[in-house]
C-alpha positions in Angstrom: -26.1 -15.5 -13.8 -25.5 -12.6 -11.3 -23.7 -14.9 -9.0 -21.4 -16.3 -11.7 -20.6 -12.6 -12.7 -19.9 -11.8 -9.1 -17.7 -14.7 -8.9 -15.7 -13.8 -11.9 -15.3 -10.2 -10.5 -14.1 -11.5 -7.2 -11.6 -13.8 -8.7 -10.3 -11.0 -11.0 -10.0 -8.7 -8.0 -8.3 -11.3 -6.1 -5.7 -12.0 -8.8 -5.0 -8.3 -9.2 -4.6 -8.0 -5.4 -2.0 -10.9 -5.3 -0.3 -9.8 -8.6 0.1 -6.1 -7.6 0.4 -6.1 -3.7 1.4 -9.6 -2.4 3.8 -10.9 -5.2 6.2 -8.0 -4.9 6.7 -8.8 -1.3 8.4 -12.1 -2.3 10.5 -10.7 -5.2 13.6 -10.2 -3.0 15.8 -12.6 -0.9 16.2 -9.9 1.6 15.0 -10.5 5.3 11.2 -10.2 5.9 11.8 -6.7 7.5 12.8 -5.4 4.2 9.5 -6.1 2.5 7.6 -5.3 5.7 9.1 -1.8 5.8 8.1 -1.3 2.2 4.6 -2.1 3.0 4.7 0.2 6.0 6.2 3.3 4.1 3.8 2.5 1.2 0.7 2.5 3.3 1.8 5.5 5.3 2.2 7.7 2.1 -0.9 6.1 0.6 -3.0 7.6 3.4 -1.8 11.2 3.1 -3.4 13.9 1.0 -0.6 14.0 -1.4 -1.8 12.1 -4.4 0.4 12.9 -7.5 3.5 13.3 -5.4 3.6 10.3 -3.2 5.8 8.2 -5.5 8.4 10.9 -6.0 8.5 11.3 -2.0 8.8 7.7 -1.6 11.9 7.5 -3.9 13.3 10.4 -2.4 12.9 8.9 1.1 14.3 5.8 0.0 17.4 7.3 -1.3 17.8 9.3 1.9 17.3 6.2 4.1 19.8 4.2 1.9 22.5 6.9 2.4 21.9 8.0 6.0 20.3 4.9 7.8 20.7 1.9 5.7 19.6 -0.5 8.5 16.2 1.0 7.9 16.3 0.3 4.1 13.0 -0.8 2.5 11.8 -2.3 -0.7 10.8 0.6 -2.9 8.9 -1.7 -5.4 6.6 -3.0 -2.6 6.2 0.6 -1.2 5.1 1.9 -4.6 2.7 -1.1 -5.1 1.0 -0.2 -1.7 0.9 3.6 -2.1 -1.6 2.9 -5.1 -4.3 2.1 -2.4 -5.2 5.6 -2.9 -6.2 6.1 -6.6 -8.7 7.8 -8.7 -11.5 5.3 -7.5 -10.7 5.6 -3.8 -9.6 9.2 -3.5 -13.0 10.7 -2.7 -14.0 8.5 0.2 -10.6 8.4 1.6 -10.3 12.2 1.5 -13.7 12.6 2.9 -12.7 10.3 6.0 -9.6 12.6 6.4 -11.6 15.8 6.5 -14.3 14.5 8.9 -11.6 13.0 11.2 -9.8 16.4 11.1 -13.2 18.3 11.9 -13.6 15.7 14.8 -10.0 16.3 16.1 -10.6 20.1 15.9 -13.8 19.8 17.9 -15.9 20.9 15.1 -18.7 18.6 15.9 -21.5 20.4 13.9 -19.7 20.8 10.7 -22.5 20.2 8.0 -20.2 18.7 5.3 -21.7 15.5 3.7 -20.1 12.9 1.4 -22.2 14.0 -1.6 -21.3 17.7 -1.2 -17.7 16.8 -0.7 -17.4 14.5 -3.7 -19.2 17.1 -5.9 -16.7 19.7 -4.7 -13.7 17.3 -5.2 -14.8 16.4 -8.7 -15.4 20.1 -9.5 -11.8 20.7 -8.6 -10.4 17.9 -10.4 -12.0 19.2 -13.5 -10.4 22.7 -13.3 -7.6 21.5 -15.4 -8.9 19.8 -18.6 -5.7 20.2 -20.6 -3.4 18.8 -18.0 -2.1 15.1 -18.1 -3.7 12.5 -15.9 -1.1 12.6 -13.1 -0.8 16.5 -13.4 -4.6 16.7 -13.2 -4.5 14.5 -10.1 -1.8 16.6 -8.5 -3.3 19.9 -9.3 -6.6 18.7 -8.0 -5.1 17.6 -4.9 -3.5 20.9 -4.5 -7.0 22.6 -4.9 -8.3 20.2 -2.2 -5.5 21.1 0.2 -6.3 24.9 -0.4 -10.0 24.3 0.4 -9.8 21.8 3.2 -6.2 22.4 4.5 -5.9 21.8 8.3 -8.8 19.2 8.7 -7.4 17.2 5.7 -3.8 17.1 6.9 -4.6 16.8 10.6 -7.2 14.0 9.9 -4.9 11.9 7.8 -2.4 11.4 10.6 -4.2 8.8 12.8 -5.0 6.8 9.6 -1.6 7.1 8.0 0.3 6.1 11.4 -2.0 3.5 12.4 -2.6 1.8 9.1 1.1 1.9 8.3 2.0 0.2 11.7 -0.7 -2.4 11.1 0.5 -2.9 7.6 4.1 -3.4 8.7 3.5 -6.0 11.3 1.0 -7.9 9.1 3.4 -8.1 6.2 6.3 -9.0 8.7 4.4 -11.9 9.9 3.0 -13.0 6.5 6.5 -12.9 4.9 8.0 -14.6 7.8 5.5 -17.5 7.6 6.1 -17.7 3.8 9.8 -17.9 4.5 9.4 -20.6 7.0 7.2 -22.7 4.7 9.6 -22.3 2.0 12.5 -23.4 4.2 10.5 -26.5 5.4 9.9 -27.5 1.7 13.6 -27.0 0.9 14.5 -29.2 4.0 12.2 -31.8 3.1 13.4 -31.8 -0.5 16.9 -32.1 0.7 16.0 -35.0 3.0 14.3 -36.8 0.0 17.5 -36.3 -2.0 19.6 -37.7 0.8 17.3 -40.7 1.2 17.4 -41.4 -2.5 21.1 -41.1 -2.4 21.5 -43.5 0.4 19.0 -45.9 -1.1 20.9 -46.1 -4.5 24.0 -46.6 -2.5 22.7 -49.5 -0.5 21.3 -51.0 -3.6 24.7 -50.8 -5.3 26.5 -52.4 -2.3 
């Protein structure tokens, strides 16, 4: 019974992953780089301590790039889909990794902050604004976290944001290119079948 339940959960998560993150990558007829840049920008901003403002930043950046540097235009729908890698469920562990990475980069080897202590403080900060809407609460909580952990949080996010954005870009570029190549092969085979059928019909008529 537990295996069956686990299997159902895995299938549901797989469908959600494909629908929300993979499918948008193929929603445009633009070159693969267009979708890959969307993944790269989305992952970069996902791994910054700016939850609540990431989407606004993305659309502002998209508008700026389309105007000033159109050759680097990216798919904003794909970017928004991937920016949701950071959400209410992943916020705690991701922010904790940022802070610990920042402490490491600053040479604070003996910083005693543990995960349970950090998440308890994070939850406390998020609960300071009970009358705020969901997104407002996330943003206000993020501001409180920035105020409490400032430099380690910002510094610690950089290697993750840059590294994972680059990894996401090259992965998506390869993935979308292969998908386009397979699609082109199928189209070519279909055209060949149509031509063969046409020639067979013509020979039969003769």
